[in-house]
Backbone as JSON, one array per atom type, in Angstrom:
{
  "sequence": "MIFKKKNSIFIIVISFVFIQCDNKTIITKIEDIDSKYKFTAIERFNFDRDSLYPYVELFYLSKYKDSVYVIGTKKMKDYTIRSRGWSYRDNKVGDWYYEKVYSNQKIKADSVINFVSFCGEYVINTVKKFQNDSLNKFEGYTYDLKFKKDIRVNDTVDIKLEFVYDTIMFKRISNEFYIFKPKSLKDYCDSSNYVIDSFPIVNNTAKMKFQVDEIGEIKILGYCYLLNKRNANDTIKRAQKIFTEINLEVK",
  "N": [[-15.93, 18.63, 9.52], [-13.92, 16.96, 8.41], [-12.51, 13.82, 8.6], [-11.29, 10.54, 9.36], [-9.05, 8.26, 7.73], [-9.74, 5.48, 6.08], [-8.78, 2.15, 6.36], [-10.73, -7.43, -15.74], [-7.46, -7.92, -16.12], [-5.53, -9.12, -17.83], [-5.86, -11.13, -20.74], [-4.86, -13.13, -22.57], [-2.67, -15.94, -21.31], [0.79, -16.61, -21.94], [2.69, -17.97, -20.23], [3.16, -18.99, -16.37], [4.19, -17.86, -13.12], [3.2, -19.0, -9.69], [3.75, -17.83, -6.38], [3.92, -17.78, -3.25], [4.55, -16.92, 0.16], [5.88, -17.18, 4.1], [7.57, -16.73, 5.09], [9.58, -15.13, 3.6], [9.75, -11.53, 2.58], [7.74, -10.58, 0.27], [8.45, -8.21, -2.4], [7.76, -5.14, -4.22], [9.56, -3.55, -4.87], [9.14, -0.71, -4.96], [9.64, 1.95, -3.46], [7.5, 3.67, -1.97], [5.33, 1.64, -1.74], [6.01, -0.44, -0.63], [6.54, 0.27, 1.88], [4.16, 0.4, 2.69], [2.72, -1.74, 2.47], [2.43, -5.21, 3.13], [3.21, -7.83, 1.59], [1.76, -11.1, 0.7], [1.72, -12.94, -1.07], [3.0, -13.85, -4.97], [2.28, -13.71, -8.11], [3.01, -14.48, -11.56], [3.52, -13.12, -14.86], [3.96, -14.07, -18.37], [3.92, -12.93, -21.34], [2.8, -13.02, -25.23], [5.25, -11.27, -26.51], [4.92, -8.77, -28.31], [2.62, -7.56, -26.82], [1.29, -5.2, -25.19], [2.46, -4.91, -22.07], [4.53, -7.04, -21.66], [5.45, -8.58, -19.44], [4.43, -9.24, -16.58], [3.44, -8.31, -13.17], [1.8, -9.59, -10.12], [0.65, -8.44, -7.18], [-0.29, -9.47, -4.16], [-2.52, -9.17, -1.09], [-2.49, -10.76, 2.02], [-4.99, -9.86, 3.58], [-6.89, -8.49, 2.08], [-8.48, -10.15, -0.68], [-9.2, -9.58, -2.66], [-8.03, -7.15, -3.88], [-5.12, -6.15, -5.28], [-1.97, -5.64, -6.0], [-0.61, -4.04, -9.02], [1.94, -4.54, -11.42], [3.08, -4.05, -14.74], [5.37, -4.68, -17.28], [8.09, -3.21, -19.88], [10.35, -4.05, -22.05], [12.25, -2.01, -23.5], [14.86, -0.06, -25.62], [16.63, 1.77, -24.09], [15.65, 1.71, -21.96], [13.1, 0.94, -19.46], [9.52, 0.3, -19.97], [6.99, 0.95, -17.9], [3.57, 0.13, -16.07], [1.77, 0.71, -13.07], [-0.34, -0.01, -10.78], [-2.94, 0.05, -8.55], [-5.23, -2.74, -8.62], [-9.02, -3.66, -8.02], [-10.96, -6.27, -7.91], [-10.5, -6.65, -10.82], [-10.73, -4.74, -11.7], [-9.31, -1.1, -12.52], [-8.26, 0.75, -10.01], [-7.77, 3.95, -8.02], [-4.75, 6.03, -8.49], [-2.78, 5.08, -11.06], [0.19, 4.31, -12.57], [2.12, 6.11, -15.0], [5.25, 4.99, -16.41], [8.94, 5.26, -17.47], [11.49, 3.55, -16.25], [14.18, 3.7, -16.83], [17.99, 2.33, -16.92], [20.08, 3.17, -14.85], [18.03, 3.4, -13.18], [16.78, 6.08, -12.64], [13.57, 7.33, -12.96], [11.24, 8.28, -15.15], [8.29, 9.9, -14.92], [5.11, 9.47, -17.24], [2.57, 9.83, -16.96], [-0.23, 10.16, -14.99], [-2.8, 8.25, -14.04], [-6.17, 8.72, -12.53], [-8.41, 6.43, -10.94], [-12.24, 6.0, -10.02], [-14.65, 4.91, -8.03], [-18.11, 4.91, -9.51], [-21.22, 5.35, -9.22], [-21.36, 2.55, -9.68], [-19.34, 1.87, -11.28], [-16.35, 1.65, -12.13], [-14.74, 4.67, -13.29], [-12.87, 6.88, -15.25], [-11.11, 9.23, -13.44], [-9.21, 11.54, -13.19], [-6.8, 13.11, -15.38], [-2.88, 13.37, -15.47], [-0.71, 14.75, -16.92], [2.88, 14.93, -17.62], [5.66, 16.62, -18.25], [9.44, 17.21, -18.55], [9.37, 16.19, -16.17], [7.79, 17.82, -14.68], [4.68, 18.98, -13.6], [2.51, 19.03, -16.29], [0.11, 21.43, -17.44], [-1.38, 22.38, -19.1], [-2.62, 20.26, -20.4], [-4.23, 16.68, -20.19], [-6.37, 16.53, -17.6], [-6.66, 17.5, -14.06], [-6.02, 17.9, -10.45], [-3.45, 20.47, -8.71], [-2.22, 20.69, -5.63], [-1.44, 22.4, -2.3], [0.08, 22.61, 0.32], [1.17, 22.91, 3.79], [3.4, 20.72, 5.17], [4.35, 19.37, 7.42], [2.37, 18.83, 9.75], [0.77, 19.91, 13.07], [-1.34, 18.63, 15.9], [-4.04, 21.06, 16.22], [-3.22, 22.95, 14.96], [-3.86, 24.98, 12.12], [-4.47, 24.7, 9.15], [-3.67, 25.61, 6.14], [-5.15, 25.15, 2.48], [-4.28, 24.9, -0.26], [-6.03, 24.66, -3.37], [-6.09, 24.01, -6.72], [-6.9, 24.01, -9.74], [-6.52, 22.59, -13.1], [-6.7, 22.34, -16.57], [-7.07, 20.86, -19.65], [-7.62, 23.33, -22.32], [-8.66, 23.6, -24.61], [-10.05, 21.16, -24.85], [-11.81, 21.43, -22.93], [-14.26, 23.73, -21.36], [-14.67, 25.11, -18.54], [-14.0, 25.47, -15.65], [-16.59, 24.82, -12.08], [-18.18, 27.32, -10.71], [-17.88, 26.94, -7.67], [-16.46, 24.64, -5.09], [-16.94, 21.42, -3.58], [-16.99, 19.82, -0.44], [-17.54, 16.65, 0.84], [-18.89, 14.07, 2.79], [-19.45, 10.96, 2.3], [-21.29, 7.93, 3.13], [-19.4, 5.52, 2.67], [-16.73, 4.57, 1.02], [-16.47, 3.18, -1.0], [-17.95, 3.96, -3.22], [-18.8, 6.92, -5.05], [-20.85, 7.86, -5.8], [-23.54, 9.03, -4.74], [-22.62, 11.34, -3.78], [-23.5, 14.05, -3.88], [-24.92, 14.05, -2.21], [-24.15, 13.78, 0.56], [-23.06, 16.55, 1.04], [-21.15, 18.79, 2.97], [-19.7, 20.91, 3.24], [-18.56, 23.83, 1.22], [-16.62, 25.84, -0.68], [-15.68, 29.12, -2.61], [-14.69, 28.64, -5.5], [-12.2, 30.51, -7.37], [-10.43, 31.97, -9.95], [-9.86, 29.44, -11.21], [-9.14, 28.22, -8.68], [-9.29, 27.22, -5.29], [-9.24, 27.98, -2.06], [-8.87, 26.7, 1.28], [-9.43, 26.46, 4.5], [-8.7, 24.48, 7.44], [-9.04, 23.55, 11.03], [-7.28, 21.3, 12.52], [-7.95, 18.43, 14.91], [-6.83, 16.11, 15.71], [-4.61, 13.22, 16.33], [-3.1, 11.83, 13.62], [-4.15, 10.06, 11.12], [-6.05, 11.93, 8.49], [-8.69, 11.79, 6.44], [-9.68, 14.44, 3.42], [-12.06, 14.93, 1.58], [-13.26, 15.59, -1.69], [-15.12, 17.32, -4.47], [-15.98, 19.07, -7.53], [-17.08, 20.62, -10.48], [-16.26, 19.96, -14.52], [-16.4, 21.63, -17.5], [-17.29, 20.86, -20.49], [-16.23, 21.62, -23.95], [-17.88, 20.79, -25.77], [-20.26, 20.55, -24.55], [-22.9, 22.46, -24.88], [-24.71, 23.85, -23.82], [-23.72, 24.8, -21.46], [-24.12, 23.62, -18.78], [-24.45, 22.46, -15.41], [-25.47, 20.02, -14.73], [-24.39, 18.67, -17.22], [-21.72, 18.13, -16.59], [-18.79, 16.91, -16.08], [-17.77, 15.41, -13.17], [-15.14, 16.17, -10.94], [-13.08, 14.49, -8.67], [-11.91, 15.15, -5.16], [-9.16, 14.35, -3.26], [-7.62, 14.51, -0.13], [-4.93, 14.02, 1.6], [-3.72, 14.31, 4.57], [-1.49, 14.61, 7.57], [-1.3, 13.94, 10.98], [0.73, 15.07, 13.09]],
  "CA": [[-15.45, 18.6, 8.2], [-12.53, 16.0, 8.39], [-12.55, 12.49, 8.91], [-10.25, 9.73, 9.35], [-8.75, 7.65, 6.22], [-10.48, 4.06, 6.56], [-8.13, 1.34, 5.63], [-10.21, -8.12, -16.81], [-6.75, -7.23, -16.37], [-5.02, -10.13, -18.77], [-6.33, -12.44, -21.53], [-3.77, -15.01, -22.98], [-1.4, -15.99, -20.62], [1.49, -17.79, -22.62], [3.42, -18.75, -18.57], [3.1, -18.01, -15.01], [4.6, -18.58, -11.83], [2.57, -18.24, -8.91], [4.73, -17.36, -5.18], [3.45, -17.64, -1.77], [5.67, -17.5, 1.04], [5.32, -17.11, 5.0], [8.72, -15.82, 5.9], [10.15, -14.44, 3.49], [9.37, -10.84, 2.42], [8.16, -10.18, -1.08], [8.33, -6.53, -2.41], [7.91, -4.67, -5.66], [10.95, -2.36, -4.99], [8.75, 0.44, -5.71], [9.74, 2.57, -2.12], [5.98, 4.19, -0.74], [4.17, 0.47, -1.7], [6.69, -1.71, 0.1], [6.76, 0.97, 3.26], [3.23, 1.02, 3.3], [2.05, -2.65, 2.91], [3.06, -6.25, 3.55], [2.64, -8.79, 0.13], [2.02, -12.39, 0.84], [1.84, -13.93, -2.6], [2.96, -13.02, -6.11], [1.54, -14.38, -9.61], [3.88, -13.51, -12.59], [3.22, -13.81, -16.18], [4.56, -13.72, -19.4], [2.65, -12.57, -22.07], [3.46, -12.57, -25.89], [6.31, -10.19, -26.49], [4.61, -7.71, -28.77], [1.71, -7.22, -25.97], [1.38, -3.7, -24.43], [3.51, -5.23, -21.54], [5.17, -8.57, -22.15], [5.69, -9.81, -18.34], [3.51, -8.4, -15.61], [3.57, -9.06, -11.68], [0.56, -9.23, -9.39], [1.23, -8.99, -5.55], [-1.17, -10.09, -3.3], [-2.17, -8.99, 0.13], [-3.25, -11.63, 2.71], [-6.28, -9.79, 4.27], [-7.7, -8.0, 1.16], [-7.67, -10.82, -1.52], [-9.72, -8.84, -3.95], [-6.91, -6.45, -3.94], [-4.0, -6.78, -5.94], [-1.08, -4.4, -6.78], [-0.4, -4.89, -10.68], [3.15, -3.84, -12.55], [3.43, -4.29, -15.81], [6.94, -3.46, -17.61], [7.89, -4.12, -21.35], [11.94, -3.64, -22.02], [12.93, -0.86, -24.54], [16.35, -0.26, -26.15], [17.35, 2.48, -23.13], [14.91, 1.96, -20.89], [11.76, -0.31, -19.47], [7.9, 1.3, -19.81], [6.15, 0.54, -16.87], [2.78, 0.51, -15.7], [1.49, 0.0, -12.38], [-1.53, 0.89, -9.68], [-4.35, -0.88, -7.82], [-6.69, -3.64, -8.98], [-10.01, -3.97, -7.26], [-11.84, -7.19, -8.5], [-10.31, -6.8, -12.15], [-10.71, -2.97, -11.77], [-8.91, -0.36, -11.96], [-8.64, 1.57, -8.95], [-7.04, 5.1, -7.2], [-3.76, 6.13, -8.96], [-2.21, 4.27, -12.11], [1.2, 5.17, -12.82], [2.91, 4.97, -16.69], [6.75, 5.68, -16.57], [9.72, 4.78, -18.16], [12.78, 3.28, -16.04], [15.92, 3.77, -16.73], [19.3, 1.53, -16.2], [20.26, 3.94, -13.26], [16.86, 3.46, -11.88], [16.34, 7.31, -12.83], [12.13, 7.54, -12.93], [10.58, 9.49, -15.43], [7.11, 9.85, -14.99], [4.67, 10.16, -18.71], [1.09, 10.36, -16.98], [-0.91, 9.58, -13.73], [-4.77, 8.42, -14.25], [-6.68, 8.33, -11.17], [-9.95, 6.23, -11.29], [-12.3, 5.98, -8.87], [-16.18, 4.15, -8.42], [-18.76, 5.9, -9.67], [-22.24, 4.53, -9.83], [-21.39, 1.41, -10.03], [-18.8, 1.74, -12.32], [-14.8, 2.25, -11.82], [-14.19, 5.35, -14.21], [-11.27, 7.93, -14.93], [-11.07, 10.67, -12.57], [-8.43, 12.7, -13.31], [-5.58, 12.26, -15.69], [-2.21, 13.53, -15.02], [0.43, 14.53, -17.76], [3.92, 15.0, -17.53], [6.93, 16.76, -18.98], [10.33, 17.21, -17.84], [9.47, 15.85, -14.63], [6.81, 18.68, -14.13], [3.01, 18.81, -14.58], [2.11, 19.52, -17.32], [-0.54, 22.13, -16.5], [-1.86, 22.21, -20.83], [-3.0, 18.72, -21.16], [-5.46, 16.42, -19.55], [-7.32, 17.57, -16.47], [-6.53, 17.02, -12.63], [-5.85, 19.24, -9.56], [-2.5, 20.97, -7.63], [-2.35, 20.59, -3.96], [-0.33, 23.22, -1.89], [-0.19, 22.9, 2.21], [2.34, 22.48, 4.64], [3.53, 18.8, 5.52], [4.61, 19.38, 8.89], [1.2, 19.36, 10.72], [0.52, 19.14, 14.56], [-2.5, 18.64, 16.75], [-4.42, 22.08, 16.87], [-2.56, 23.56, 13.51], [-4.82, 25.42, 11.14], [-3.71, 24.12, 7.91], [-4.53, 26.28, 4.74], [-4.52, 24.49, 1.84], [-3.92, 25.8, -2.13], [-6.19, 23.33, -4.37], [-5.72, 24.54, -8.01], [-7.49, 22.92, -10.84], [-5.98, 22.55, -14.35], [-7.35, 21.51, -17.5], [-6.67, 21.38, -21.59], [-8.07, 24.55, -22.4], [-8.92, 22.98, -26.28], [-11.22, 20.29, -24.76], [-12.78, 22.18, -21.47], [-14.3, 25.57, -21.38], [-14.03, 26.37, -17.82], [-14.76, 24.81, -14.07], [-17.62, 25.06, -11.92], [-17.51, 28.42, -9.44], [-17.92, 26.39, -6.22], [-15.77, 23.04, -4.46], [-17.66, 20.84, -2.04], [-16.72, 18.56, 0.49], [-18.42, 15.91, 1.6], [-18.34, 12.78, 3.79], [-19.98, 9.91, 1.83], [-21.05, 6.86, 4.2], [-18.92, 4.45, 2.05], [-15.96, 5.17, 0.48], [-16.54, 2.25, -2.4], [-18.57, 4.27, -4.27], [-18.93, 8.12, -4.7], [-22.2, 7.96, -7.53], [-24.7, 9.96, -4.03], [-22.0, 12.7, -2.89], [-24.05, 15.57, -3.68], [-26.19, 13.93, -0.97], [-23.44, 14.13, 1.52], [-21.85, 17.38, 1.29], [-20.66, 19.22, 4.55], [-19.35, 22.18, 3.24], [-18.14, 24.22, 0.23], [-15.56, 27.18, -0.96], [-15.62, 29.59, -3.91], [-13.42, 28.57, -6.96], [-12.22, 31.79, -8.06], [-9.46, 31.88, -10.97], [-9.52, 27.91, -11.34], [-8.45, 27.75, -7.53], [-9.79, 27.0, -4.17], [-8.51, 28.12, -1.38], [-9.09, 26.45, 2.36], [-8.97, 26.3, 5.73], [-9.14, 23.76, 8.08], [-8.12, 22.91, 11.92], [-6.6, 19.58, 12.95], [-7.4, 18.37, 16.46], [-6.65, 14.28, 16.51], [-3.19, 12.49, 15.58], [-3.16, 10.21, 12.81], [-4.2, 10.06, 8.82], [-7.13, 12.27, 7.97], [-8.73, 12.33, 4.46], [-10.7, 15.48, 3.19], [-13.1, 14.43, 0.09], [-14.37, 16.79, -2.24], [-15.8, 17.65, -5.82], [-16.31, 20.13, -8.45], [-17.63, 20.2, -12.13], [-15.43, 20.77, -15.41], [-17.68, 21.73, -18.55], [-16.78, 20.3, -22.15], [-16.61, 22.66, -24.47], [-18.97, 20.21, -26.18], [-21.36, 20.9, -23.53], [-23.65, 23.81, -25.7], [-25.45, 24.56, -22.56], [-23.01, 25.22, -19.89], [-25.26, 23.33, -17.75], [-24.12, 21.2, -14.63], [-25.57, 18.67, -15.22], [-23.96, 17.82, -18.22], [-20.68, 18.45, -16.9], [-18.01, 16.14, -15.61], [-17.28, 15.45, -12.11], [-14.15, 15.54, -10.86], [-12.94, 14.23, -7.2], [-10.21, 15.11, -4.93], [-8.6, 13.69, -2.18], [-6.68, 14.91, 0.34], [-4.56, 12.96, 2.85], [-3.21, 15.03, 5.95], [-0.83, 13.23, 8.49], [-0.89, 15.02, 11.77], [1.77, 14.44, 14.14]],
  "C": [[-14.38, 18.0, 7.5], [-12.7, 14.77, 9.19], [-11.46, 11.98, 8.53], [-10.02, 8.88, 8.35], [-8.77, 6.31, 7.23], [-9.32, 3.43, 5.97], [-8.86, 0.2, 4.96], [-9.12, -7.75, -17.27], [-5.75, -8.04, -17.62], [-5.97, -10.62, -19.77], [-5.71, -12.98, -21.66], [-2.76, -14.47, -22.32], [-0.52, -17.24, -21.31], [1.92, -18.86, -21.48], [3.06, -17.82, -17.61], [3.41, -18.62, -13.97], [3.84, -17.9, -10.64], [3.19, -18.56, -7.1], [3.87, -17.48, -3.99], [4.69, -17.88, -0.84], [5.18, -16.66, 2.42], [6.34, -16.23, 5.75], [9.31, -14.76, 5.21], [9.33, -12.94, 2.78], [9.35, -10.33, 1.12], [7.48, -8.79, -1.27], [8.0, -6.21, -3.56], [8.9, -3.76, -6.02], [10.4, -1.34, -5.71], [8.57, 0.96, -4.35], [8.28, 2.8, -1.64], [5.19, 3.39, -0.58], [5.13, 0.04, -0.78], [6.83, -1.04, 1.5], [5.66, 1.01, 3.74], [2.22, -0.52, 3.47], [2.62, -4.18, 2.73], [2.48, -7.09, 2.33], [2.66, -10.05, 1.39], [2.14, -13.45, 0.13], [2.34, -13.43, -3.86], [2.34, -13.65, -7.17], [2.88, -13.4, -10.55], [3.36, -14.27, -13.89], [3.77, -13.24, -17.34], [3.74, -13.95, -20.6], [3.48, -12.37, -23.91], [4.3, -11.23, -26.03], [5.8, -8.92, -26.91], [3.2, -7.51, -28.4], [2.19, -5.78, -25.46], [2.79, -4.14, -23.42], [3.44, -6.47, -20.99], [5.02, -9.27, -20.69], [4.97, -8.78, -17.05], [3.19, -9.0, -14.28], [2.26, -8.95, -10.76], [0.93, -10.03, -7.81], [0.09, -8.82, -4.81], [-1.34, -9.74, -1.59], [-3.47, -9.98, 0.71], [-5.21, -11.13, 3.0], [-6.98, -9.04, 3.74], [-7.21, -9.09, -0.39], [-8.24, -10.12, -2.93], [-8.71, -7.24, -4.44], [-5.79, -6.73, -4.63], [-3.07, -5.42, -6.24], [-0.21, -4.69, -8.65], [1.07, -3.97, -10.74], [2.83, -4.82, -14.02], [4.71, -3.9, -16.39], [7.12, -4.17, -19.47], [9.47, -3.13, -21.39], [12.08, -3.09, -23.24], [14.32, -1.1, -24.66], [17.54, 0.38, -24.78], [16.7, 2.4, -21.73], [13.39, 0.92, -20.88], [10.33, 0.59, -19.48], [7.36, 0.47, -18.63], [4.81, 1.15, -16.08], [2.47, -0.25, -14.54], [0.26, 0.97, -11.6], [-2.33, -0.49, -8.97], [-5.21, -1.6, -8.23], [-7.48, -4.24, -7.54], [-10.95, -5.12, -7.76], [-11.93, -7.01, -9.85], [-10.42, -5.32, -12.41], [-9.97, -2.29, -11.78], [-9.17, 0.6, -11.06], [-7.81, 3.05, -8.35], [-5.46, 5.14, -8.4], [-2.98, 5.3, -9.77], [-1.03, 5.07, -12.74], [1.83, 4.42, -14.25], [3.89, 5.88, -16.63], [7.52, 4.94, -17.15], [11.19, 4.95, -17.0], [13.81, 3.39, -16.65], [17.01, 3.01, -15.67], [19.61, 2.09, -14.82], [19.54, 4.59, -12.42], [16.39, 4.77, -11.72], [14.79, 7.33, -13.32], [12.22, 8.53, -13.4], [8.87, 8.97, -15.63], [6.18, 10.47, -16.44], [3.14, 10.82, -17.99], [0.8, 9.73, -15.75], [-2.19, 9.58, -13.82], [-5.18, 7.93, -13.04], [-8.21, 7.63, -11.68], [-10.54, 5.99, -9.77], [-13.77, 5.44, -9.15], [-17.0, 5.13, -7.99], [-20.14, 5.31, -10.07], [-22.1, 3.24, -9.99], [-20.5, 0.72, -10.71], [-16.93, 2.26, -11.64], [-14.38, 3.14, -13.58], [-12.96, 6.35, -14.19], [-11.74, 8.94, -14.21], [-10.48, 11.68, -13.08], [-7.55, 12.17, -14.37], [-4.66, 13.71, -15.74], [-0.91, 13.88, -16.26], [1.94, 15.54, -17.39], [4.63, 16.0, -18.36], [7.93, 18.07, -18.6], [10.37, 17.33, -16.51], [8.44, 16.82, -14.24], [5.91, 18.43, -14.53], [2.88, 19.67, -15.37], [0.51, 20.32, -17.39], [-2.17, 22.35, -18.19], [-2.57, 21.26, -21.62], [-3.33, 18.08, -19.67], [-5.93, 17.1, -18.28], [-7.34, 16.85, -14.87], [-6.62, 18.35, -11.7], [-4.55, 19.07, -9.03], [-2.74, 21.25, -6.71], [-1.28, 20.96, -3.37], [-0.64, 23.17, -0.45], [1.28, 22.22, 2.78], [2.62, 20.82, 5.13], [3.52, 18.16, 6.96], [3.5, 19.87, 9.68], [1.14, 18.79, 12.15], [-0.42, 19.76, 14.82], [-2.96, 20.47, 16.72], [-4.2, 22.79, 15.9], [-3.83, 24.03, 12.61], [-4.16, 25.11, 9.81], [-4.46, 24.92, 6.86], [-4.4, 25.47, 3.7], [-5.17, 24.9, 0.56], [-4.86, 24.84, -2.7], [-6.62, 24.25, -5.99], [-6.13, 23.7, -8.79], [-6.92, 23.24, -12.45], [-6.17, 21.83, -15.11], [-6.88, 22.04, -18.73], [-7.72, 22.18, -22.08], [-8.87, 24.2, -23.89], [-10.43, 22.2, -25.76], [-12.14, 20.72, -23.69], [-12.79, 23.82, -21.43], [-14.33, 25.9, -19.79], [-14.79, 25.19, -16.44], [-15.41, 25.43, -13.24], [-17.29, 26.22, -10.47], [-17.63, 27.75, -7.75], [-17.23, 24.76, -6.08], [-16.46, 23.03, -3.27], [-17.08, 20.01, -1.62], [-17.77, 18.09, 1.0], [-18.11, 14.3, 1.78], [-19.59, 11.47, 3.17], [-20.18, 8.99, 3.17], [-20.19, 6.06, 3.71], [-18.05, 5.02, 1.54], [-15.83, 4.43, -1.0], [-17.28, 2.78, -3.29], [-19.38, 5.94, -4.44], [-20.3, 8.55, -5.43], [-23.32, 9.32, -6.43], [-23.36, 10.72, -3.45], [-22.08, 13.71, -3.13], [-25.22, 15.37, -2.45], [-25.76, 14.07, 0.15], [-22.44, 15.23, 1.97], [-22.2, 18.33, 2.67], [-20.04, 20.57, 4.4], [-18.76, 22.75, 1.7], [-17.35, 25.67, 0.74], [-16.02, 27.63, -2.47], [-14.33, 29.03, -4.6], [-13.44, 30.07, -7.68], [-10.37, 31.66, -8.82], [-8.9, 30.29, -11.04], [-8.63, 27.43, -10.1], [-9.73, 28.23, -5.9], [-9.24, 26.73, -2.93], [-9.44, 27.93, 0.72], [-8.48, 26.68, 3.57], [-9.47, 25.74, 6.8], [-8.24, 23.63, 10.13], [-8.11, 21.45, 12.24], [-7.35, 19.27, 14.69], [-7.37, 16.75, 17.0], [-5.28, 14.23, 15.76], [-3.73, 11.99, 14.79], [-3.9, 10.88, 11.54], [-5.42, 10.61, 8.82], [-6.91, 12.33, 6.27], [-9.6, 13.12, 3.98], [-11.42, 14.75, 1.73], [-13.61, 15.38, -0.7], [-14.56, 16.9, -3.74], [-16.07, 18.87, -6.48], [-16.78, 19.49, -9.98], [-16.38, 20.64, -13.13], [-16.58, 19.98, -16.11], [-16.91, 21.55, -19.52], [-17.45, 20.91, -22.75], [-17.47, 21.74, -25.4], [-20.52, 20.5, -25.74], [-22.3, 22.51, -23.71], [-24.2, 24.6, -24.96], [-25.29, 25.24, -21.65], [-23.4, 24.98, -18.92], [-24.67, 22.16, -17.07], [-24.45, 20.17, -14.44], [-25.27, 18.15, -16.31], [-22.74, 17.46, -18.06], [-20.01, 17.19, -16.09], [-17.71, 16.07, -14.05], [-15.95, 15.05, -11.45], [-13.9, 15.83, -9.3], [-11.77, 14.21, -6.75], [-10.39, 14.77, -3.6], [-7.5, 14.12, -1.33], [-6.1, 14.72, 1.45], [-3.86, 14.24, 3.63], [-2.49, 14.19, 6.96], [-0.55, 14.6, 9.68], [-0.31, 14.21, 13.12], [1.58, 15.12, 15.99]]
}
């Protein structure tokens, strides 16, 4: 039921600088990224000042040349608007953060948009909206996870998965949540063919228990359906799939 984790953005360029360094560490100054990845080269682009993000940095990994970490910024009067996330072959993938960075380095998140590969395309999977640094459960569509962080081998982990969505746009969530184990993480198109377990969704919440028997990082993938109010027939076939990713670190 569980398995281990495996390891055209810009059009007109005014000027750019490419830096490759073998000895000096190249960092993004974003702690959770710099603690996990080592970048070997960086490109810096300057666009027209009226662009959405006039200053852009691309951080390259030597082993994964197709994967680039992108940071776009725009200076405002009291803060800097920042967009950041991973790009794979010029497609946004994973979580993209849209935030404000103030002069005292305080960061205020506006939204997080998650992208997944689905049937050959990179599509929006979830949209998190924030209000006063807290998840706004009345806008966007996403899920909220709750489980203990200190996990040891042979522990039984209780996971609470709550689905939240804009009730003006969406009608309801499906009654069942599916765990799947794909042959490849590169595309979730055939996820329905690799279902290995399912759990009921009651009041927009799925509760699950997993026993972990290995040390390391574990990824649990799942999905459910979200029905749009424009779906007059209320059929699952026309509903939107919402993919979830639960990452556990077992000590």
